[in-house]
C-alpha positions as CSV (number, residue, x, y, z in Angstrom):
1,M,22.0,-14.3,-223.2
2,D,21.1,-15.6,-226.2
3,L,17.3,-14.3,-227.1
4,A,16.9,-17.2,-229.7
5,T,16.7,-19.5,-226.6
6,R,14.2,-17.4,-224.6
7,P,11.4,-16.6,-226.8
8,A,9.0,-15.1,-224.5
9,L,12.0,-12.9,-223.6
10,A,12.6,-12.0,-227.1
11,R,9.3,-10.9,-227.5
12,A,9.5,-8.7,-225.1
13,A,12.6,-7.2,-225.7
14,A,11.4,-6.9,-229.0
15,V,8.6,-4.6,-228.2
16,L,10.2,-2.6,-225.9
17,I,13.3,-1.2,-228.3
18,T,10.5,-0.9,-231.1
19,C,8.5,1.8,-228.7
20,L,12.4,3.1,-227.7
21,G,12.5,3.7,-231.7
22,G,9.0,5.0,-232.1
23,V,10.3,7.9,-229.4
24,G,13.5,8.2,-231.3
25,L,11.6,8.7,-234.7
26,A,9.2,11.0,-232.9
27,T,12.3,13.2,-232.2
28,Q,13.5,12.5,-235.5
29,S,10.6,14.8,-236.8
30,R,10.8,17.3,-234.5
31,V,14.5,18.0,-235.8
32,N,13.8,17.3,-239.0
33,G,10.9,19.6,-239.3
34,Q,13.3,22.2,-237.6
35,L,15.5,21.9,-240.7
36,A,13.4,21.5,-242.8
37,A,11.8,25.1,-241.7
38,H,15.4,26.6,-242.1
39,L,15.7,25.0,-245.6
40,R,12.5,26.3,-246.6
41,D,12.2,22.6,-248.1
42,G,11.4,19.1,-246.4
43,L,12.7,17.0,-248.9
44,V,16.3,18.8,-249.1
45,A,16.1,18.4,-245.6
46,A,15.2,14.4,-245.5
47,L,17.9,14.0,-247.7
48,V,20.3,15.8,-245.2
49,S,18.9,13.6,-242.3
50,F,19.5,10.6,-244.4
51,L,23.5,11.3,-245.8
52,V,24.1,11.9,-242.0
53,G,22.8,8.3,-241.2
54,L,24.2,7.0,-244.0
55,V,27.7,8.0,-242.8
56,I,27.3,7.0,-239.4
57,L,26.6,3.8,-240.5
58,V,29.1,3.2,-242.9
59,V,31.8,4.0,-240.4
60,G,30.1,2.1,-238.1
61,V,29.8,-1.3,-240.5
62,L,33.7,-0.9,-241.0
63,A,34.4,-0.3,-237.7
64,I,33.2,-3.3,-236.5
65,P,34.8,-6.4,-237.9
66,S,31.4,-8.8,-237.5
67,A,29.5,-6.1,-239.3
68,R,32.2,-5.6,-242.5
69,A,32.4,-9.3,-242.9
70,A,28.3,-9.3,-243.3
71,I,28.6,-7.2,-246.1
72,P,29.2,-9.7,-248.9
73,K,27.0,-12.2,-247.4
74,V,24.0,-9.4,-248.8
75,A,25.2,-10.1,-252.3
76,L,26.0,-13.6,-251.8
77,A,22.4,-14.4,-250.7
78,V,20.9,-12.2,-253.9
79,R,22.8,-14.2,-255.8
80,E,22.3,-17.8,-254.5
81,H,18.3,-16.2,-254.5
82,R,17.9,-16.7,-250.8
83,L,17.5,-13.0,-251.3
84,R,15.6,-11.4,-254.1
85,P,16.9,-7.9,-255.2
86,W,13.7,-6.1,-254.6
87,Q,13.8,-7.2,-251.1
88,C,16.9,-5.1,-250.4
89,L,15.2,-1.8,-251.8
90,G,13.0,-0.9,-248.5
91,G,14.7,2.6,-248.0
92,A,12.9,3.4,-251.1
93,A,9.4,3.2,-249.0
94,G,11.0,5.5,-246.6
95,A,12.2,7.7,-249.0
96,F,8.6,7.6,-250.7
97,F,7.0,8.4,-247.0
98,V,9.0,11.8,-246.6
99,T,8.0,12.6,-250.5
100,A,4.4,12.2,-249.8
101,Q,5.1,14.4,-246.7
102,G,6.1,16.6,-249.0
103,L,3.6,16.4,-251.2
104,T,0.4,16.2,-248.9
105,V,0.5,17.5,-245.9
106,A,-0.1,21.4,-247.0
107,A,-3.1,19.9,-248.6
108,L,-4.7,17.8,-245.9
109,G,-2.9,18.6,-243.0
110,V,-1.2,16.8,-240.3
111,A,-4.0,15.2,-238.7
112,M,-5.3,13.5,-241.3
113,F,-1.9,12.7,-243.1
114,T,-1.6,10.6,-239.6
115,V,-4.5,9.0,-239.9
116,A,-4.2,7.7,-243.3
117,A,-0.5,6.8,-243.2
118,V,-1.2,4.9,-239.8
119,S,-3.9,3.3,-241.5
120,G,-1.9,1.7,-244.2
121,Q,1.3,1.0,-242.5
122,V,-1.3,-1.2,-239.9
123,L,-3.0,-3.1,-243.1
124,S,0.7,-3.8,-244.3
125,G,1.4,-5.2,-241.1
126,L,-1.2,-7.6,-241.2
127,L,-0.6,-8.3,-244.8
128,M,2.9,-8.5,-244.6
129,D,2.7,-11.0,-241.7
130,R,-0.1,-13.3,-243.2
131,A,1.8,-13.4,-246.9
132,G,5.2,-14.3,-244.8
133,I,6.9,-11.9,-246.2
134,G,9.0,-10.6,-243.0
135,P,11.7,-13.0,-241.7
136,G,9.7,-14.7,-239.1
137,G,7.4,-16.8,-241.2
138,P,3.5,-16.3,-241.9
139,R,1.3,-15.2,-238.9
140,P,-2.5,-15.6,-239.7
141,I,-5.0,-12.4,-239.3
142,T,-6.5,-13.9,-236.4
143,P,-9.4,-12.0,-234.5
144,T,-7.2,-10.2,-231.7
145,R,-4.5,-9.1,-234.4
146,A,-7.0,-7.7,-236.5
147,I,-8.8,-5.8,-233.4
148,G,-5.7,-4.4,-232.4
149,A,-4.9,-3.0,-236.2
150,V,-8.5,-1.5,-235.5
151,L,-7.8,0.1,-231.9
152,A,-4.4,1.7,-233.7
153,V,-6.6,3.2,-236.3
154,V,-9.3,4.6,-233.6
155,A,-6.0,5.7,-231.2
156,V,-4.1,7.4,-233.9
157,T,-7.3,9.3,-234.7
158,A,-8.0,10.4,-231.1
159,A,-4.2,11.6,-231.0
160,V,-4.8,14.1,-233.9
161,S,-8.7,14.8,-233.3
162,D,-8.5,18.2,-232.3
163,E,-6.2,19.0,-235.1
164,F,-8.5,17.6,-237.8
165,D,-9.6,21.0,-240.4
166,S,-12.0,19.4,-242.9
167,P,-9.4,19.3,-245.9
168,S,-11.6,19.1,-249.1
169,R,-8.8,16.9,-251.1
170,L,-9.3,14.3,-249.3
171,W,-8.5,12.0,-252.4
172,L,-5.1,12.8,-251.8
173,S,-5.1,10.5,-248.4
174,L,-4.9,7.7,-250.0
175,I,-1.0,9.0,-250.7
176,P,0.0,8.7,-247.3
177,A,-1.8,5.5,-246.7
178,A,-0.1,4.5,-249.7
179,A,3.3,5.4,-248.3
180,G,1.9,3.6,-244.9
181,L,1.4,0.4,-246.7
182,G,5.1,0.9,-248.3
183,L,6.4,1.3,-244.8
184,G,4.6,-2.0,-243.7
185,W,6.7,-3.7,-246.4
186,A,10.1,-2.1,-245.7
187,Q,9.6,-3.3,-242.2
188,A,9.4,-6.8,-243.8
189,V,11.5,-6.9,-246.2
190,N,14.9,-4.9,-244.4
191,G,13.8,-8.0,-241.6
192,R,14.7,-10.3,-244.5
193,V,18.3,-8.4,-245.2
194,S,19.2,-9.0,-241.7
195,A,18.4,-12.8,-242.2
196,A,20.3,-13.0,-244.7
197,S,23.5,-11.2,-243.3
198,G,23.4,-11.8,-240.0
199,S,23.6,-8.3,-239.0
200,V,21.2,-5.9,-238.3
201,S,23.4,-3.2,-239.0
202,V,24.3,-4.1,-242.0
203,A,20.5,-4.2,-243.2
204,T,20.3,-0.7,-241.7
205,L,23.1,0.5,-244.0
206,V,21.2,-1.0,-247.1
207,N,18.1,0.5,-246.1
208,F,19.9,4.2,-245.8
209,G,22.2,3.4,-248.9
210,I,19.0,2.7,-251.2
211,G,16.8,5.5,-249.3
212,T,19.4,8.1,-249.7
213,V,19.6,7.6,-254.0
214,A,16.0,7.5,-254.2
215,L,15.7,10.7,-252.2
216,A,18.4,12.3,-254.0
217,L,16.9,11.9,-257.2
218,A,13.5,13.4,-255.8
219,C,15.3,16.1,-254.6
220,A,16.8,16.6,-258.0
221,V,13.5,17.2,-259.3
222,D,12.6,19.3,-256.4
223,V,15.5,22.1,-256.9
224,L,14.6,22.0,-260.8
225,V,11.0,22.6,-259.6
226,R,11.7,24.9,-257.0
227,G,15.0,26.4,-256.6
228,L,17.6,25.8,-254.3
229,P,17.1,25.6,-251.0
230,A,18.5,28.3,-247.8
231,G,21.8,27.8,-246.6
232,L,23.0,25.0,-243.9
233,P,22.2,25.7,-240.7
234,S,25.2,26.2,-238.0
235,N,23.4,24.3,-235.6
236,A,24.6,21.0,-234.8
237,I,21.7,19.7,-232.7
238,L,19.8,20.4,-236.7
239,Y,21.5,17.3,-237.8
240,V,20.6,14.7,-235.3
241,G,17.7,13.5,-237.0
242,G,20.1,11.1,-238.9
243,A,21.1,9.3,-235.8
244,L,17.5,9.0,-234.7
245,G,16.7,7.7,-237.8
246,V,19.2,5.1,-237.5
247,I,18.2,4.1,-234.1
248,G,14.2,3.8,-235.3
249,V,14.9,1.2,-238.7
250,S,18.0,-0.5,-236.4
251,A,15.0,-1.0,-233.9
252,S,12.8,-2.1,-236.4
253,V,14.9,-4.6,-238.4
254,F,15.8,-6.3,-235.1
255,A,12.1,-6.9,-234.3
256,V,10.6,-7.7,-237.2
257,R,12.5,-11.5,-237.0
258,Y,10.5,-12.0,-233.6
259,I,7.2,-10.0,-233.3
260,G,6.6,-9.3,-237.2
261,V,5.6,-6.3,-239.0
262,L,2.5,-5.6,-237.3
263,M,3.7,-5.4,-233.8
264,V,6.3,-3.4,-234.9
265,S,4.3,-1.2,-236.5
266,L,2.0,-0.8,-233.0
267,G,4.7,-0.3,-231.1
268,M,6.4,2.1,-233.5
269,I,3.4,3.9,-233.2
270,S,3.2,3.7,-229.3
271,G,6.7,5.3,-229.0
272,Q,6.0,8.1,-231.4
273,L,2.5,9.1,-229.5
274,A,4.5,8.5,-225.9
275,G,7.4,10.7,-227.8
276,A,4.7,13.4,-228.2
277,V,3.5,13.3,-224.6
278,L,7.2,14.1,-223.6
279,F,7.6,16.7,-225.9
280,D,4.3,18.1,-224.2
281,L,5.3,17.5,-220.5
282,T,8.6,20.1,-221.7
283,G,6.4,22.3,-223.5
284,P,2.9,24.0,-223.1
285,G,1.0,20.9,-221.2
286,I,-0.4,17.5,-222.3
287,E,-3.1,17.6,-225.2
288,P,-6.0,14.8,-223.6
289,A,-6.6,13.7,-227.1
290,T,-2.6,12.7,-227.4
291,A,-2.9,11.1,-224.2
292,V,-5.9,9.4,-224.8
293,G,-4.2,7.9,-227.8
294,V,-1.3,6.7,-226.1
295,V,-3.7,4.7,-223.9
296,V,-5.3,3.3,-226.5
297,T,-2.3,2.4,-229.0
298,L,-0.9,0.3,-225.9
299,L,-4.3,-1.6,-225.3
300,A,-4.2,-2.2,-229.4
301,A,-0.3,-3.7,-229.3
302,G,-2.0,-6.1,-226.1
303,V,-4.8,-7.2,-227.8
304,A,-2.9,-8.2,-230.8
305,A,-0.2,-9.4,-228.6
306,L,-3.1,-11.9,-227.1
307,P,-3.2,-15.4,-228.7
308,S,-6.6,-16.0,-230.4
309,G,-9.3,-18.9,-229.2
310,R,-7.6,-21.2,-232.2
311,R,-4.4,-20.8,-230.5
312,L,-5.9,-21.8,-227.1
313,R,-7.0,-24.9,-228.7
314,G,-3.8,-25.8,-230.3
315,T,-3.7,-24.9,-233.7
316,T,-0.7,-22.8,-234.8
317,A,-2.5,-19.4,-235.0
318,Q,0.3,-16.6,-233.9
């Protein structure tokens, strides 16, 4: 079925796919956290994850004729100025995000880092959509979209509220906020690469390639300062984070064309919180704050998806 001819179905499928991608990213965070604990270095763990994802994508793209044929289309689009070189650098934002984690989580705590990053991400979603950076064209900041964005921040704050420890260096929260802004921008420009190449897998490959290079540079500095990490683990499960990252990025690359950056961000956040609930079910039990956060985030996504009053009166607001 051609989703392009069924816009309502395409939007529904895109929301579902982003939520599933968010669950994948939540699982990736757990796996990469265990890998980082083994290596005693979060940046090197992130680089290993990116490298695994990159290898999977290279093999997959080369094995699929249509994807392989799409690779030259990226270079052609850049030469013809249909795609700007900076629009191919979305992977650098992912590398910056994990670097920000390594730099600030210890000082801020996971809760403050998460709230700052999500705040930056939903603000970026509004701005990227308004400016038309993504492949779907401009999407105005309507009242429902603005309310949905605010509700998302409230939801994540509620979900991690029991972890706040009143950190004293709140100015550091500007770093994860900037990282969140970068993730929204990356979702938009990765969608542009996908539109130019006609291939989600090629756009994801470009993302992982750029991210791997950026992380390799960051890790080089990290090793010079902190020394070499511990040896690589033998447990194969600790390497599946790269495959989960491919799923998460591919989901956002596919969906941004249909629902825009803000809705992709809200879907991803919903999926990540839902993933946290699933992990709680297999662990000591569901934290009430996390359950509340999931409900409010889903409500935020629903509100943001509602048409504004202006659209109901026949204007073009989305």
